[in-house]
N, C-alpha and C positions, 0 to 999 in steps of 0.2 A: 505494499499499499505506501503510496505516495504521502509523507508528511510535510506539509508547508511549515518552514519555520525561518527565522531570518537567515540570512546567506552567511554571517559569520558567528552563528552561535558555537560556542566552543565544543560542545559535544557531538555536534553535526559530523566531525572527523570521524569520531569514533563509530557513531551509526553506518557511516558509508563504508569504512573496513568491514563492518561485518553485514554488507551487501543489503543493507536497509535502504530503500527508495527513500531520500529526502529532497525535496523539491524547494527551491527558492522563490522568492516573490517575483522575480524576472519571470521565470519558466511559468508560473502558476497563471500569470496573466495573460498566457498565451493560448490557455486552455480554456474552452466553451464547457466548463463543468462548474456544477453549484458545490463546491466543497461543505464539507459539515465544520460547523464552527464549535471548536472547543477550546474553553477554557480550562486553566490550570491553576488554581490558588495554591501555590506552595508554599507551607507553612513550616518546612523540614528546616534544619539549619544548616544542611551541606545542599545547597539548593542544585547545583550542578548533578550531584549524584543521582538526586530525585528526578531530574531533568530526562538522565539518560535511562533511569529504570523506567519511568512512566513512557517516553516515546518508544522504547524497546517493545513494552507490552501492548501499545497501542498500535504496532506497525503491522500486525497479522489480519488485515482485512483488506478486500480490494478498494475499499471507500478512500476518496482523498479527504484529509483532513488537514484543516487552517487550524494551527495551535497559536493561542496568546497566553503568554504566561503572566500571570497576576500576582499582585501584592498588596499588603495593607499599608494605609499611609500613617497607622497609629503605632508601628513598631520597626524599631531599626535593627536589621539582621547584625549580628556580632560574627558568623563564621563564613558569610558571603561577602566579598567586596562590594561594597556600594555602587562601584562604578559597573560591575555586572548586573546590579539588578536595574541602575539607571538606564542601562542600555538595551536590556532584552525583557523586561518586565514593564507592565503598565499598572499603576495604582488603580483601586476599584473605582476611584471617584470620577477616573476620566473614562472608564467604559459602562459605567451603570444606566446610559441609555441605551446601550446596544442590547442584542437580545443573541442567546447562543444555543446552540443543539444539545450541546453537552457542557457538563461543569464537573470538575473533579477538586474536591476540597482534602488537601493531605492530611496526614498525622501532623503532631506538633510536639515537641519535648517539655510540655508543660502539664501532663497529665495529673502530676502530684498536687497541683494548684487548684482550689475552686475556680470553676469556671468565670466567673465574676472578678476574680483576682486577676486575670489575664489582662494584658494592657490593651489588647486590642478585640476584646470580647465584644464591646458596643458594635464594632466595626463590621466582626463578622456575623453577628446577628442581624445587622443590616443586611449582608450579604444573602444570608441564608434565606428573610424574608424577600427579597430582591428575586433569587432564583426562583421562587412558587410561580412568577408572572413573568419570567424574562428567559427560562432555561427548560429545556424540552425535559431532562432528566439529569438528575444530581448524583454523583457517585463520591461517596463519603469513606475516607479511610483512617481507620484506628482511631486515634482522638478526635478527628474530624466526625466519627460515627458515633462515637460518645457524646460530643457536643451538640451534634444533631438531635440525637434522641433526646438531649437534655432540652435543649430549646422548642422542639415542636411536641414531645409528649410528656414532659417532665420526669423523665427516668433518668437517675443521677449515678454516676459512676460511684464503684467501691473501692477502697485500697485493699489490693491482694497483699498477704501476709509475705509474700517474696515475689520477685520480678517474673512474670510469666514470658520466659525467653527459650526459644530453640523450633524445631519443627514437631508439629501436633497432627495427629490423625483426626480426619472431620469424616462425618457421614453425610451424605445428601439427604436432604428433605424435600417434599413436594415436588419430585422429580418432572412433573408437568409443566413447571414454570421454563421458559425460553432460558433464562439467563445462566440456568446449570445444564442446558443441553449439551451433550458430549462429555459430562462429568463421570466419572467412575463412582463406584457406589461408596468406596472410601478414597480419600486422597490426603496428600500432605500439604500444609501450608506454614510460612514462618509467622511467629509471633514475636513482639519486642515490647512489654508494656509492663507498668506497674498497677495500672486498675482493670476494673473490669464493668461491665452492666449485668445486673443478675439476669439470669436466663430465664427464670420464672418471670419476671416483671416482663420483659420482652416477649414470653410466650401469651401473657396475660393480655398484652396490649391490642384491643382487637385490629388498631390500624395497620400493625407489622405481620408480617408472613416470613417464617423463619426457612429459610433454604439449605441451610448447611450448619452442622453444629459439633463440637468435640466434647467429650465426658469431661477432657481436663482444660480445655481452654475455653469453652462455654460456647455461644452463639458465634459464629463465623460469618454467615452472610444472612441479612435480611433485606427485605424490601415493603415500600409502602405505595400506595396510589399507582397501582398496577406498573410499577417501574420508574415513576418519575421520582423518587427517592430510592437509591441503592446505599445500603450500610454494609461495610465490610471492616471487620474489628480488628484485621490481621495488616499483613504487609505482602500480599502475593505478588508485589511488583519487586521486592528485593533481589539482589543479585545474587551469585553465588556465594562471594564473600562478605556481604552486609553484615550478618550476624557475626563473622569472624571478626571483623573490624570493631564492633561495638565491644565485643567481648575483651578483647586487646585493649582498647579504649579505657573501661571500666576496671579492669585489672590492673592497667599502668598506672590508674589514679586510686588506687589502693581500696576501691569500693568493694562491697559484699557481692560478688558474681560468680555464680556457677557457670560451668562451659554449657551452650545453648544445648538443650535436649535433642537428643537424637540426629544430631547434625553433624558432627566428627566422627569418621569412621574409629569404633572403639574408644570413643570420647578423647581420641588422640588430637591435639590442636595443631600437632605438626604437620599432619597431613592433610591435602586437599580436599575440601568438603565434597562429597557429590551432589550434584544439582538434581534434586528430585522433585521441584515442584512449578518448574516452567511451565508445562504443557498446560496444566491447569490454570494457572495465571493468565497465559495467551487466550485461551479458551474465554475465560470469563470477562476479560476486556472486550474481546470479539464479540461474544453474544452482547454486552451491555451496547457498544456502538450499533450492532446490526437491528437489534430486537426492540432496542430501548430508546434509541436516538434516532437511527436512518428510518426504520419505519414508521415513526410516530412524529418526527418534526415537520412542520410545514415546509412545502419547497422555497418559500421565500420569506424570511423575516422581515417587517418594516421596523426599523430602528426609531425610536422617539425622536423627535425634532428638538 
């Protein structure tokens, strides 16, 4: 699938080396195609890593995607150069009159704080409310999913006794839903979080449909409003070594961290971790784009004046 990004986006070179078709603005203007407009509100600290992970995950459909990276104005990133954000990101205040076919809201390293204590929480609430009328389908990841459940349905997160960290087995529920079409009965997915939303509370919420769940990690995929809202409570987009980097980072800081569960062979962190979740991650993002964005979005949005 051709992904339209800015010509000099740094991760573009990596994607091209992986034979992922990346198109710049000049070539896109010469194509008589209505691309799907996808916004990515990237709240992760290492923004370039997340850019690469999500663009990889979105690259497995024949549809053309026009990607816009979004940022909040009420927070300054400490781990990504401001020059990168200024060049490749648009603040929400500048796009709020536009409409998007799909929106991804990522996780963020603020899960142990109360939602209202996060400096950009009021702006995120505005974005979530804006998405209800300006976006066909919104895909919430990890803390983003927890924030959405809290804002839309009043379901609060709970602090876990220890970090949920590693690869966990999940079982498919409600198999008839297109979002999980092509999934095996049991599949693996990465988690890296200190909080959770009680599975019973999610099941008890009439607005939500659970599509995949883990005995250890809780609900993994849920949706609402026939797919206008998708909630994913782990990190299917993670690369092979993302959990390894997080483990070594926390270990280097002297934090209480165990090796990620079922991630290293024989729990030996000197060995290259096998990649065991990419196929289902790609299927998840492809199904979202195809069934909940492309199939449902109007052919032409009319942006507000």
